[in-house]
NUGU-589689 format. One record per residue (C-alpha): x, y, z. Coordinates in steps of 0.05 Angstrom, whole numbers, plus 32768, in hexadecimal, padded with zeros to 4 digits. Example, Ala and Ser with C-alpha at 12.3 -4.5 7.8 and 13.67 -1.06 7.14 Angstrom:
80F67FA6809C/81117FEB808F/
This chain:
800080008001/803780317FEE/802080787FEC/803E80B57FCA/805280EB7FFB/8031812F7FEA/805481707FFA/8095817B8020/80A5814D805A/80B681778096/80E1815A80CC/80C481628114/807F817280F7/805681718137/800C817A8146/7FF98187818E/7FB4818581AD/7FA2818281F7/7F5B816B81E9/7F3D812A81D2/7EF9814881BF/7EDF813E8178/7EF8816D8141/7EC68198811B/7ECE817680D6/7EB2813B80B0/7ED580FA809B/7EC3810C8054/7EF681448054/7F2D810F8054/7F1980F8800E/7F0A80B28027/7EE8807F7FF9/7E9C807C7FFD/7EA080358015/7EC5804D8053/7E978088805C/7E5B805A805C/7E7B802D8091/7E8F806880BC/7E46808080B9/7E2C803D80CC/7E5D80388105/7E3F80798121/7E7E80A2811A/7E6880EA810C/7EA681138113/7EF181008114/7F1481008157/7F51812D815D/7F8380F58151/7F5A80DF8115/7F56812580F8/7FA2812C80FC/7FBA80E580EC/7F8C80D280B4/7FA681098082/7FEE80FD8095/7FE780AF808B/7FC580BA8048/800180E78033/803080AD8043/804E80CD8080/806B80A680BB/804280B880F8/805380BB8142/801280BF8169/801580CD81B5/7FD080C381CE/7FAA80A38208/7F81806481FD/7F39807481EA/7F4A80AD81BD/7F37808B817C/7F7D807A8162/7F6880368144/7F3B80578110/7F73808C8106/7F9E805780E6/7F6B802580CD/7F44805580A1/7F7F806D8078/7F9A80258072/7F57800F8057/7F5780498026/7F998034800C/7F827FEC8004/7F4680057FDB/7F7480297FAD/7FA67FF17FA5/7F757FB97F9F/7F9A7F907FD3/7FD17F5D7FC4/7FDB7F348002/7FF77F498045/800E7F93803E/7FFD7FAE8083/80167F9280C5/7FF97FAC8106/801D7F968145/7FFA7F9B8189/80107F8581CE/7FD47F5981E2/7FA17F2A81C4/7F687F5581DB/7F837F9381B8/7F927F6A8179/7F4A7F528177/7F2F7F978182/7F5A7FB48149/7F437F7B811C/7EF97F87812F/7F017FD2811D/7F227FC180DB/7EE87F9380CC/7EB67FC880E2/7ED2800080B8/7EE67FD5807E/7EA47FAE8078/7E937FCB8034/7ED97FC08017/7EFC7F808003/7F357F8A8036/7F417F4F8062/7F657F4D80A6/7F7D7F1280D1/7F937F0E811A/7FD27EEA8131/7FDE7EE0817C/7FF37EAA81AE/7FCB7E8581E1/7FA57E5F81AC/7FB77E2C8178/7FDA7E47813B/7FB67E1C8108/7F7C7E4A80F9/7FAA7E8680F6/7FD77E6480C5/7F9B7E518098/7F827E99809A/7FC87EB28086/7FC97E84804B/7F8C7EAA8031/7FBA7EE68023/7F987F1A8051/7FA67F648045/7FB07F758090/7FD37F4C80C6/7FC47F60810E/7FF57F3B813B/80157F36817D/80617F31817A/806E7EEA8195/80407EC38168/80517EED812A/809C7EDC8135/808B7E94813E/80647E9080FD/80987EB880D7/80D27E8D80ED/80AB7E4F80D7/809D7E6D8094/80527E71809F/804D7EBD8094/80757EE98064/80827F328075/80A87F418034/80717F6C8018/805D7F948055/805D7FDE8044/80367FF9807F/804A7FEA80C8/801F7FFE8102/803B7FF7814A/80028002817A/8009800F81C6/8055800B81C1/805E801F820A/80377FE2821E/80627FB681F2/809F7FD48215/80807FC6825A/80737F7F8245/80BA7F72822C/80AA7F7081E1/80DD7FA281C8/81107F6B81B5/80D77F49818F/80C67F8B816C/810E7F928156/810D7F4D8137/80CD7F5D8112/80EA7F9F80F7/81267F7780DC/80F57F4A80B6/80D07F838095/80E27FA88052/810B7FE6805F/80DE80108035/809A8016805A/806C8047807D/806E804580CA/8038805880FA/804C80598144/801A8063817B/8028806781C6/800580898201/804880978221/808F80A28209/80C580878239/810D808C8222/811180458204/80D1805181DD/80EE809281C1/812C806E81AC/8102803A8187/80D880708166/81158094814E/812E8053812F/80EC8041810F/80CF808480F7/80E680AF80BD/80D780F980C6/809580E980E7/8058811480F0/804F8117813A/800C811D815B/8008812B81A7/7FC4812A81CA/7FD4813A8213/7FEF80F5821C/800980FB8263/7FC981158282/7F8880EF8290/7F4F80FC825F/7F228137826D/7EE6810A8270/7EFF80E782AE/7EF680FF82F6/7F2980DE8321/7F3580DA836E/7F6480BD83A1/7F47809783DD/7F7780938418/7F6D8050843A/7F92801E8464/7FA87FE0843F/7F7C7FAE8466/7F3E7FDB8459/7F447FDD840D/7F137FA58400/7EDD7FC0842F/7EE68004840E/7EE07FE483C7/7EA07FC383DB/7E85800283FA/7E94802B83BB/7E797FF8838A/7E377FF183B1/7E32803B83BE/7E3280548375/7E1280478333/7E3F803482F7/7E38801182B6/7E767FE682BE/7EB77FEA82E6/7EFE7FD282E1/7F257FC68321/7F717FC48319/7FA27F9A8343/7FEB7F8B8337/7FEA7F3F833E/7FC17F0B831A/7FB37EDE8357/7F987F1A8380/7F6D7F2F8343/7F4F7EEA833F/7F417EE68389/7F237F2B838E/7EF37F1B8354/7EDD7EDD837A/7ED27F0783B8/7EA77F3B8390/7E7E7F008377/7E727EE783BC/7E5C7F2D83D0/7E257F29839B/7E477F4F8362/7E4F7F37831B/7E9C7F378316/7ECF7F1282EC/7F1B7F1182EE/7F497F1E82B3/7F8F7F0682C0/7FCB7EE6829F/7FBE7E9E82B2/7F7D7E99828A/7F797E758249/7F667E9C820A/7F1F7E7F820D/7F177E948255/7F307ED98248/7F027EE2820C/7EC67EC88235/7ED77EF8826F/7EDE7F33823F/7EA07F238218/7E787F1C8257/7E937F5F826F/7E817F80822D/7E3B7F62822C/7E2D7F778274/7E2C7F318292/7E647F4882BF/7E617F8D82DB/7EA67F8D82FA/7EE67F7682D9/7F217F6A8309/7F627F6D82E2/7FAC7F7582E4/7FCF7FAB82B7/7FEB7F798286/7FAB7F51827E/7F827F8F8273/7FAF7FB0823F/7F897FBC8200/7F447FB88220/7F147FE781FB/7ECF7FE5821C/7EAA8025820E/7E7980228247/7EAC801C8282/7E96805582AF/7EC0804682ED/7F0C803182F6/7F248020833C/7F6E8019834A/7F6D7FE98384/7FB97FEB8382/7FDE802B836F/7FFD8024832A/80468018832A/8056805382FA/8035809482E5/802C807882A0/8007803B82BC/7FD9806D82E0/7FC88090829E/7FBB804F827B/7F8D803382B2/7F64807282B6/7F6180728269/7F328035826E/7EF980638280/7EE180A58262/7EEB808A821C/7ECD80A781DC/7EB280E481FF/7E8E80BD8236/7E9780D3827E/7EBA80A682B0/7ED480A382F8/7F18808A830F/7F25807A8358/7F6980668376/7F72804683BA/7FB0806483DC/7FD28049841B/800280738443/803C80528420/8021806583DB/802480B083DF/806B80B783C6/805380918386/801780C08383/804580FD8385/806980E08346/802680D68324/800E811B8334/80518139831B/804B811382D9/8003812682CB/800B816E82E2/7FD381708315/7FC2815E835B/7F908124835C/7F558137838B/7F50810E83CC/7F0F80EF83E5/7F0480D8842C/7ED280A38441/7EBF809E8489/7EDE806284AE/7F1080558476/7F3B80948470/7F8580988485/7FAE80D88485/7FDB80E8844A/802180DD8462/80478106842E/808B81198449/8077810C8490/80A880E584BC/806F80C284E1/805F807784DC/801C806184C2/7FF2809F84B6/7FAF80A484D4/7FC0807C8514/7FED80A9853D/7FCE80ED853D/7FF4812E8534/7FFC815B84F7/8025815484B8/806F815F84C9/80A5815E8494/80DF813184A7/812281238489/812D80F28452/815380C48480/811280B184A5/80F78089846B/811180468480/80F8804F84C7/80B5806584AB/80B180248484/80C27FF984C0/8090801D84EB/805D801784B2/80657FCC84AD/80597FC384F8/801C7FF284F6/80007FCB84BC/80077F8A84E1/7FE57FA8851F/7FAB7FC384F3/7FA37F8084D1/7F9F7F5E8515/7F687F8F852A/7F407F7D84EB/7F377F388509/7F367EF584E1/7F737EE484BA/7F977F2484CD/7FC37F2A8491/7F8C7F24845F/7F747F63843A/7F3F7F3A8417/7F257F178455/7F357ED28437/7F827ECC843F/7F957EF88403/7FD67F1F8402/7FDD7F6A8405/7FF77F9B83D2/80177FDF83E4/803B7FF783A7/8077800F83CE/80827FCF83F4/80B27F9A83DA/808E7F638401/804B7F7783E5/80647F77839D/80747F2D83A8/802B7F2283BE/80357F20840A/80047F3D843A/80077F81845A/80227F64849A/805F7F4A8473/80787F8E8460/80C17F988472/80CB7F4F8481/81137F4F846D/813B7F288439/81067EF38431/80D27F23841A/81047F4783ED/81177F0783CE/80D07EF583BF/80C57F3B83A2/81047F358374/80EB7EF0835A/80A67F0D834E/80C37F488326/80F07F1A82FD/80B67EEB82EF/80887F2182D5/80BD7F3882A4/
């Protein structure tokens, strides 16, 4: 699908926009084929979103594009529509477009949108991803599709066995590259790049731009047209709040909030797959329609969980960051960070699951006293102070720079202490947490009331899945945490 470049190519050609609201123009102004305009109308798209208004003309001119935008801004249509336009013009000749995505769910969603917008064309797309047998995918590839939507691992497996040829790819799309970086796919991407023709158009989309992603973009893109849509800040359609809470009280607060408000559907984020599964089971026992989405599930189980969530069979999806990447469910009106995200970028990604396509949403984050240093990093990145909400019987005081132990249990005002008090603060915090757990009754160390481990983001023991009472438990906890981190990579 080679396209002629029109007009001069300007290096560092950048378009900035701080809003994700629709632009005041029509899709017809892009000169798209009537078959595409008909599909766009049937899909209910009235006006192009900002990333579509900026990316579609650039892609049609043959430009490389670097799109920096949150999830839910309409970027899939921003690259699918011009790709389909090129296929209509060329008539198709086998695989000419490769779209690489980090997860099966995202690959399936991109495929579904290509089918939706290309329904009146002859263009055909196939998906290639792991977790299922390769037989049907190989059979589909033998039919010479126009578009391959693939996850890196299975694509490389099929390419190395000669089941897929990349020799005629002239358009490469890398979607959610920051997620691929987080999941350790950058070496796989480099292998894919070596297998592609040197002469091609490159479309590169990422919500964030860490240093390693910038290096990859500089290698892949040639004088790109860059689109920035306020990618470091939460969407304007989302109201988000912090809920200070003691670790053992998180589950009771979650049940209180879910039963106290009306919402279409909700996603609850945790850091570990075992805790996600067990929290979903607890919510089910509490009378809620909940399902877990985590890495140990088979592809069939994942698809049934996601379809049930989309159809409204399950109102609450309990998920880990990796399992939830690529999820695009328009009616999610509530996101709850049961655990504080590990990075500011992860915070933006999680919140981006609600408030999509101009719908309003709410994002709530549970914050223990040990989490406030991470919150400061998040607030610094997004350039705003996230409002705090206090719920009677659950609230603890924000520790900030205080030299006190566990906030909310010792009285007194906020006092700024030296940096050297941090270790003592952690030791005192671990003891206080154990005392609080004991006062809760029952299993003591269980935040879920059923023997499940805790999860403060700043505690090495909790990253390994231990309970709140195990914080600061020495070399054994740190060893478990190290093994946990290595295992996830």
